[in-house]
TORKOL-4160 file (C-alpha; in steps of 0.2 Angstrom, whole numbers, padded with zeros to 4 digits, m for minus):
283
<pt num="1" X="0000" Y="0000" Z="m0001"/>
<pt num="2" X="0014" Y="0012" Z="m0001"/>
<pt num="3" X="0015" Y="0014" Z="m0022"/>
<pt num="4" X="0000" Y="0007" Z="m0030"/>
<pt num="5" X="m0017" Y="0015" Z="m0032"/>
<pt num="6" X="m0027" Y="0011" Z="m0017"/>
<pt num="7" X="m0040" Y="m0004" Z="m0021"/>
<pt num="8" X="m0058" Y="m0001" Z="m0017"/>
<pt num="9" X="m0065" Y="m0012" Z="m0003"/>
<pt num="10" X="m0082" Y="m0022" Z="m0006"/>
<pt num="11" X="m0091" Y="m0011" Z="0005"/>
<pt num="12" X="m0085" Y="0005" Z="m0005"/>
<pt num="13" X="m0089" Y="m0004" Z="m0022"/>
<pt num="14" X="m0106" Y="m0009" Z="m0016"/>
<pt num="15" X="m0109" Y="0009" Z="m0010"/>
<pt num="16" X="m0105" Y="0018" Z="m0027"/>
<pt num="17" X="m0115" Y="0004" Z="m0036"/>
<pt num="18" X="m0130" Y="0008" Z="m0024"/>
<pt num="19" X="m0129" Y="0027" Z="m0022"/>
<pt num="20" X="m0116" Y="0034" Z="m0034"/>
<pt num="21" X="m0106" Y="0040" Z="m0020"/>
<pt num="22" X="m0094" Y="0033" Z="m0006"/>
<pt num="23" X="m0103" Y="0045" Z="0006"/>
<pt num="24" X="m0100" Y="0061" Z="0014"/>
<pt num="25" X="m0084" Y="0068" Z="0020"/>
<pt num="26" X="m0082" Y="0073" Z="0038"/>
<pt num="27" X="m0070" Y="0085" Z="0046"/>
<pt num="28" X="m0069" Y="0075" Z="0062"/>
<pt num="29" X="m0058" Y="0059" Z="0062"/>
<pt num="30" X="m0067" Y="0044" Z="0066"/>
<pt num="31" X="m0061" Y="0031" Z="0079"/>
<pt num="32" X="m0057" Y="0019" Z="0065"/>
<pt num="33" X="m0046" Y="0032" Z="0056"/>
<pt num="34" X="m0036" Y="0037" Z="0073"/>
<pt num="35" X="m0033" Y="0017" Z="0076"/>
<pt num="36" X="m0027" Y="0016" Z="0059"/>
<pt num="37" X="m0014" Y="0030" Z="0061"/>
<pt num="38" X="m0009" Y="0023" Z="0077"/>
<pt num="39" X="m0006" Y="0006" Z="0068"/>
<pt num="40" X="0006" Y="0016" Z="0055"/>
<pt num="41" X="0015" Y="0024" Z="0069"/>
<pt num="42" X="0018" Y="0008" Z="0077"/>
<pt num="43" X="0024" Y="0001" Z="0061"/>
<pt num="44" X="0037" Y="0016" Z="0059"/>
<pt num="45" X="0040" Y="0012" Z="0078"/>
<pt num="46" X="0045" Y="m0006" Z="0075"/>
<pt num="47" X="0057" Y="m0003" Z="0061"/>
<pt num="48" X="0073" Y="m0012" Z="0067"/>
<pt num="49" X="0085" Y="0001" Z="0059"/>
<pt num="50" X="0075" Y="0018" Z="0063"/>
<pt num="51" X="0062" Y="0015" Z="0074"/>
<pt num="52" X="0069" Y="0022" Z="0089"/>
<pt num="53" X="0075" Y="0036" Z="0079"/>
<pt num="54" X="0057" Y="0041" Z="0073"/>
<pt num="55" X="0050" Y="0040" Z="0089"/>
<pt num="56" X="0062" Y="0052" Z="0098"/>
<pt num="57" X="0060" Y="0063" Z="0083"/>
<pt num="58" X="0041" Y="0065" Z="0084"/>
<pt num="59" X="0039" Y="0064" Z="0104"/>
<pt num="60" X="0054" Y="0078" Z="0103"/>
<pt num="61" X="0041" Y="0089" Z="0091"/>
<pt num="62" X="0027" Y="0084" Z="0102"/>
<pt num="63" X="0033" Y="0091" Z="0117"/>
<pt num="64" X="0041" Y="0107" Z="0109"/>
<pt num="65" X="0026" Y="0112" Z="0099"/>
<pt num="66" X="0011" Y="0102" Z="0104"/>
<pt num="67" X="0009" Y="0104" Z="0122"/>
<pt num="68" X="0011" Y="0085" Z="0125"/>
<pt num="69" X="0013" Y="0079" Z="0144"/>
<pt num="70" X="0032" Y="0072" Z="0149"/>
<pt num="71" X="0029" Y="0055" Z="0147"/>
<pt num="72" X="0016" Y="0055" Z="0134"/>
<pt num="73" X="0018" Y="0043" Z="0118"/>
<pt num="74" X="0013" Y="0048" Z="0101"/>
<pt num="75" X="0000" Y="0035" Z="0100"/>
<pt num="76" X="m0008" Y="0041" Z="0116"/>
<pt num="77" X="m0007" Y="0058" Z="0108"/>
<pt num="78" X="m0017" Y="0054" Z="0093"/>
<pt num="79" X="m0032" Y="0048" Z="0103"/>
<pt num="80" X="m0031" Y="0062" Z="0113"/>
<pt num="81" X="m0029" Y="0076" Z="0100"/>
<pt num="82" X="m0042" Y="0087" Z="0093"/>
<pt num="83" X="m0046" Y="0098" Z="0078"/>
<pt num="84" X="m0030" Y="0108" Z="0074"/>
<pt num="85" X="m0020" Y="0099" Z="0085"/>
<pt num="86" X="m0025" Y="0083" Z="0078"/>
<pt num="87" X="m0019" Y="0089" Z="0059"/>
<pt num="88" X="m0003" Y="0095" Z="0067"/>
<pt num="89" X="0001" Y="0079" Z="0073"/>
<pt num="90" X="m0001" Y="0070" Z="0058"/>
<pt num="91" X="0009" Y="0083" Z="0049"/>
<pt num="92" X="0023" Y="0079" Z="0061"/>
<pt num="93" X="0020" Y="0060" Z="0059"/>
<pt num="94" X="0022" Y="0061" Z="0040"/>
<pt num="95" X="0037" Y="0074" Z="0040"/>
<pt num="96" X="0047" Y="0063" Z="0052"/>
<pt num="97" X="0041" Y="0046" Z="0045"/>
<pt num="98" X="0048" Y="0052" Z="0028"/>
<pt num="99" X="0064" Y="0060" Z="0035"/>
<pt num="100" X="0071" Y="0048" Z="0047"/>
<pt num="101" X="0083" Y="0036" Z="0040"/>
<pt num="102" X="0097" Y="0025" Z="0045"/>
<pt num="103" X="0110" Y="0035" Z="0040"/>
<pt num="104" X="0110" Y="0051" Z="0028"/>
<pt num="105" X="0106" Y="0047" Z="0010"/>
<pt num="106" X="0099" Y="0030" Z="0014"/>
<pt num="107" X="0082" Y="0026" Z="0004"/>
<pt num="108" X="0073" Y="0016" Z="0017"/>
<pt num="109" X="0062" Y="0028" Z="0029"/>
<pt num="110" X="0053" Y="0024" Z="0044"/>
<pt num="111" X="0036" Y="0026" Z="0036"/>
<pt num="112" X="0039" Y="0023" Z="0017"/>
<pt num="113" X="0030" Y="0034" Z="0006"/>
<pt num="114" X="0022" Y="0042" Z="0022"/>
<pt num="115" X="0011" Y="0055" Z="0014"/>
<pt num="116" X="0003" Y="0042" Z="0002"/>
<pt num="117" X="m0001" Y="0029" Z="0016"/>
<pt num="118" X="m0010" Y="0044" Z="0026"/>
<pt num="119" X="m0019" Y="0050" Z="0012"/>
<pt num="120" X="m0025" Y="0033" Z="0008"/>
<pt num="121" X="m0031" Y="0032" Z="0025"/>
<pt num="122" X="m0041" Y="0049" Z="0024"/>
<pt num="123" X="m0049" Y="0043" Z="0008"/>
<pt num="124" X="m0054" Y="0027" Z="0016"/>
<pt num="125" X="m0061" Y="0034" Z="0031"/>
<pt num="126" X="m0069" Y="0049" Z="0022"/>
<pt num="127" X="m0059" Y="0062" Z="0030"/>
<pt num="128" X="m0060" Y="0079" Z="0021"/>
<pt num="129" X="m0041" Y="0082" Z="0021"/>
<pt num="130" X="m0026" Y="0079" Z="0012"/>
<pt num="131" X="m0008" Y="0080" Z="0014"/>
<pt num="132" X="0004" Y="0088" Z="0000"/>
<pt num="133" X="0022" Y="0093" Z="0003"/>
<pt num="134" X="0020" Y="0091" Z="0022"/>
<pt num="135" X="0005" Y="0101" Z="0023"/>
<pt num="136" X="m0012" Y="0096" Z="0027"/>
<pt num="137" X="m0027" Y="0106" Z="0017"/>
<pt num="138" X="m0045" Y="0103" Z="0018"/>
<pt num="139" X="m0055" Y="0096" Z="0002"/>
<pt num="140" X="m0073" Y="0096" Z="m0002"/>
<pt num="141" X="m0073" Y="0083" Z="m0017"/>
<pt num="142" X="m0059" Y="0070" Z="m0019"/>
<pt num="143" X="m0062" Y="0071" Z="m0038"/>
<pt num="144" X="m0061" Y="0090" Z="m0039"/>
<pt num="145" X="m0045" Y="0088" Z="m0027"/>
<pt num="146" X="m0037" Y="0076" Z="m0040"/>
<pt num="147" X="m0043" Y="0085" Z="m0056"/>
<pt num="148" X="m0042" Y="0103" Z="m0051"/>
<pt num="149" X="m0034" Y="0108" Z="m0033"/>
<pt num="150" X="m0018" Y="0095" Z="m0035"/>
<pt num="151" X="m0013" Y="0100" Z="m0052"/>
<pt num="152" X="m0015" Y="0118" Z="m0050"/>
<pt num="153" X="m0003" Y="0117" Z="m0035"/>
<pt num="154" X="0010" Y="0107" Z="m0046"/>
<pt num="155" X="0006" Y="0119" Z="m0060"/>
<pt num="156" X="0012" Y="0135" Z="m0050"/>
<pt num="157" X="0028" Y="0128" Z="m0045"/>
<pt num="158" X="0036" Y="0136" Z="m0059"/>
<pt num="159" X="0049" Y="0152" Z="m0060"/>
<pt num="160" X="0040" Y="0168" Z="m0060"/>
<pt num="161" X="0023" Y="0159" Z="m0053"/>
<pt num="162" X="0028" Y="0162" Z="m0034"/>
<pt num="163" X="0015" Y="0175" Z="m0030"/>
<pt num="164" X="0002" Y="0165" Z="m0038"/>
<pt num="165" X="0007" Y="0148" Z="m0029"/>
<pt num="166" X="0007" Y="0158" Z="m0013"/>
<pt num="167" X="m0010" Y="0166" Z="m0014"/>
<pt num="168" X="m0018" Y="0147" Z="m0019"/>
<pt num="169" X="m0011" Y="0140" Z="m0005"/>
<pt num="170" X="m0017" Y="0153" Z="0007"/>
<pt num="171" X="m0033" Y="0151" Z="m0001"/>
<pt num="172" X="m0033" Y="0132" Z="0004"/>
<pt num="173" X="m0026" Y="0136" Z="0021"/>
<pt num="174" X="m0039" Y="0149" Z="0025"/>
<pt num="175" X="m0054" Y="0137" Z="0019"/>
<pt num="176" X="m0046" Y="0126" Z="0032"/>
<pt num="177" X="m0049" Y="0139" Z="0045"/>
<pt num="178" X="m0067" Y="0138" Z="0046"/>
<pt num="179" X="m0082" Y="0150" Z="0044"/>
<pt num="180" X="m0072" Y="0165" Z="0051"/>
<pt num="181" X="m0059" Y="0163" Z="0038"/>
<pt num="182" X="m0070" Y="0160" Z="0023"/>
<pt num="183" X="m0070" Y="0178" Z="0016"/>
<pt num="184" X="m0051" Y="0177" Z="0018"/>
<pt num="185" X="m0051" Y="0161" Z="0007"/>
<pt num="186" X="m0061" Y="0170" Z="m0006"/>
<pt num="187" X="m0048" Y="0185" Z="m0006"/>
<pt num="188" X="m0034" Y="0173" Z="m0008"/>
<pt num="189" X="m0042" Y="0163" Z="m0022"/>
<pt num="190" X="m0046" Y="0178" Z="m0033"/>
<pt num="191" X="m0028" Y="0186" Z="m0029"/>
<pt num="192" X="m0020" Y="0169" Z="m0035"/>
<pt num="193" X="m0030" Y="0171" Z="m0051"/>
<pt num="194" X="m0023" Y="0189" Z="m0054"/>
<pt num="195" X="m0007" Y="0184" Z="m0049"/>
<pt num="196" X="m0007" Y="0169" Z="m0063"/>
<pt num="197" X="m0014" Y="0181" Z="m0076"/>
<pt num="198" X="0002" Y="0192" Z="m0073"/>
<pt num="199" X="0014" Y="0179" Z="m0071"/>
<pt num="200" X="0007" Y="0172" Z="m0088"/>
<pt num="201" X="0011" Y="0189" Z="m0097"/>
<pt num="202" X="m0005" Y="0198" Z="m0096"/>
<pt num="203" X="m0007" Y="0216" Z="m0092"/>
<pt num="204" X="m0015" Y="0226" Z="m0079"/>
<pt num="205" X="m0016" Y="0229" Z="m0061"/>
<pt num="206" X="m0033" Y="0222" Z="m0056"/>
<pt num="207" X="m0045" Y="0208" Z="m0062"/>
<pt num="208" X="m0055" Y="0219" Z="m0074"/>
<pt num="209" X="m0040" Y="0225" Z="m0084"/>
<pt num="210" X="m0031" Y="0207" Z="m0084"/>
<pt num="211" X="m0046" Y="0199" Z="m0089"/>
<pt num="212" X="m0047" Y="0212" Z="m0105"/>
<pt num="213" X="m0029" Y="0208" Z="m0109"/>
<pt num="214" X="m0034" Y="0190" Z="m0109"/>
<pt num="215" X="m0048" Y="0191" Z="m0120"/>
<pt num="216" X="m0040" Y="0201" Z="m0133"/>
<pt num="217" X="m0025" Y="0188" Z="m0133"/>
<pt num="218" X="m0022" Y="0174" Z="m0143"/>
<pt num="219" X="m0021" Y="0161" Z="m0128"/>
<pt num="220" X="m0035" Y="0152" Z="m0133"/>
<pt num="221" X="m0034" Y="0140" Z="m0149"/>
<pt num="222" X="m0045" Y="0147" Z="m0164"/>
<pt num="223" X="m0054" Y="0133" Z="m0164"/>
<pt num="224" X="m0061" Y="0135" Z="m0146"/>
<pt num="225" X="m0073" Y="0150" Z="m0153"/>
<pt num="226" X="m0080" Y="0159" Z="m0137"/>
<pt num="227" X="m0068" Y="0152" Z="m0125"/>
<pt num="228" X="m0059" Y="0167" Z="m0121"/>
<pt num="229" X="m0076" Y="0176" Z="m0117"/>
<pt num="230" X="m0082" Y="0163" Z="m0107"/>
<pt num="231" X="m0066" Y="0163" Z="m0096"/>
<pt num="232" X="m0067" Y="0183" Z="m0095"/>
<pt num="233" X="m0085" Y="0180" Z="m0089"/>
<pt num="234" X="m0080" Y="0168" Z="m0076"/>
<pt num="235" X="m0065" Y="0178" Z="m0069"/>
<pt num="236" X="m0077" Y="0194" Z="m0069"/>
<pt num="237" X="m0090" Y="0184" Z="m0058"/>
<pt num="238" X="m0075" Y="0178" Z="m0047"/>
<pt num="239" X="m0072" Y="0198" Z="m0045"/>
<pt num="240" X="m0092" Y="0200" Z="m0044"/>
<pt num="241" X="m0090" Y="0187" Z="m0027"/>
<pt num="242" X="m0076" Y="0194" Z="m0019"/>
<pt num="243" X="m0083" Y="0212" Z="m0021"/>
<pt num="244" X="m0100" Y="0207" Z="m0012"/>
<pt num="245" X="m0094" Y="0193" Z="m0001"/>
<pt num="246" X="m0076" Y="0194" Z="0003"/>
<pt num="247" X="m0065" Y="0206" Z="0014"/>
<pt num="248" X="m0057" Y="0215" Z="0002"/>
<pt num="249" X="m0069" Y="0229" Z="0003"/>
<pt num="250" X="m0073" Y="0226" Z="0021"/>
<pt num="251" X="m0090" Y="0218" Z="0028"/>
<pt num="252" X="m0104" Y="0227" Z="0037"/>
<pt num="253" X="m0107" Y="0223" Z="0055"/>
<pt num="254" X="m0118" Y="0208" Z="0057"/>
<pt num="255" X="m0116" Y="0203" Z="0038"/>
<pt num="256" X="m0120" Y="0185" Z="0035"/>
<pt num="257" X="m0104" Y="0174" Z="0035"/>
<pt num="258" X="m0098" Y="0166" Z="0016"/>
<pt num="259" X="m0105" Y="0151" Z="0013"/>
<pt num="260" X="m0092" Y="0137" Z="0012"/>
<pt num="261" X="m0099" Y="0130" Z="m0003"/>
<pt num="262" X="m0096" Y="0147" Z="m0012"/>
<pt num="263" X="m0078" Y="0145" Z="m0005"/>
<pt num="264" X="m0076" Y="0129" Z="m0013"/>
<pt num="265" X="m0084" Y="0135" Z="m0029"/>
<pt num="266" X="m0071" Y="0150" Z="m0031"/>
<pt num="267" X="m0055" Y="0140" Z="m0026"/>
<pt num="268" X="m0061" Y="0127" Z="m0039"/>
<pt num="269" X="m0064" Y="0140" Z="m0051"/>
<pt num="270" X="m0049" Y="0149" Z="m0050"/>
<pt num="271" X="m0038" Y="0134" Z="m0049"/>
<pt num="272" X="m0046" Y="0126" Z="m0065"/>
<pt num="273" X="m0043" Y="0144" Z="m0073"/>
<pt num="274" X="m0025" Y="0144" Z="m0067"/>
<pt num="275" X="m0022" Y="0127" Z="m0073"/>
<pt num="276" X="m0029" Y="0132" Z="m0091"/>
<pt num="277" X="m0017" Y="0146" Z="m0090"/>
<pt num="278" X="m0001" Y="0136" Z="m0086"/>
<pt num="279" X="m0005" Y="0124" Z="m0099"/>
<pt num="280" X="m0008" Y="0139" Z="m0112"/>
<pt num="281" X="0010" Y="0146" Z="m0108"/>
<pt num="282" X="0017" Y="0129" Z="m0112"/>
<pt num="283" X="0011" Y="0127" Z="m0129"/>
C-alpha cells in the first residue's frame, strides 16, 4: 500500500453501485481512522533500523510544539488530539516518518511513502483532508481535488509563478480555518487568479484589466470559439463574488458569513483557470 493506487474495498464498491457515492466527507477523524494512524505509527516505531530514531523525533516535536505531557507517547497523543492539534500531529508524523533514515542518503524511511499512506487512510475513512508537500489542506471533493486543486498546486511550482502559488495555498489554508476565514479564502483565491494572469504575461493592475488583456490575446486556440469570452465572464463573476462577499472591501457589521460551498466553488473556479493558463503558456 506504499506505491500503488488504493483498491476500493467491497463495502466501497457496493456503496458506489447503490448510491453513486462513497458517502459524505467528515472534518472529524473517526475512531477507526485514529486506530489506523496509530497502527501506521507503530509500524514505523517497530522498524529495526530507524524505529527508535523516529519515535524520539516525533515525541521531541510533540513536547516542543504540541503541548504533550512529559511521558506521553505518540499513540496516546493521537487518541487525545482534537481539531487543529490532530492535524498538526499528523503533519509531524508524516514529516518525521519520511525524514528519519538509518543514515543520511539511505532510501529506507521509518514510514515509506508516508504522505501517500496517510492520504489513503484519509480517503478510506472519508476524512476531508489531504496532505501534500508535508502540509494538510481541507478538501470538499476528492474528485475535484485530484483533477483541479492538486494539479494547480503542481502547475504553479514554476519560475515567475511564486505569487500565484503563495496566494492559492493561502486560499486553501484559509478554507481549512473554518467560517471565520471564508472571506479571507475568497480574497486569496482571487488574488491567486490575478497573480497567475500576470505571471502568464497579461497586462493590468486588477482583475478587470487583466481579463481584458486576456480577452484580446491569442492564448485560446482559434478552434475554441467563445472560450476567451467565457473565461473572461468567469473571471468577472469571481470578482463580483469577492466584491460582495469577501473582506477585500470590508464587511458590514452583522453580515452573513460567506457560505463554505461558495468558497469551494471560487477555489475550484480559480484553480481550473490557473491550470488552463499554465498549460496555455507551455504550448
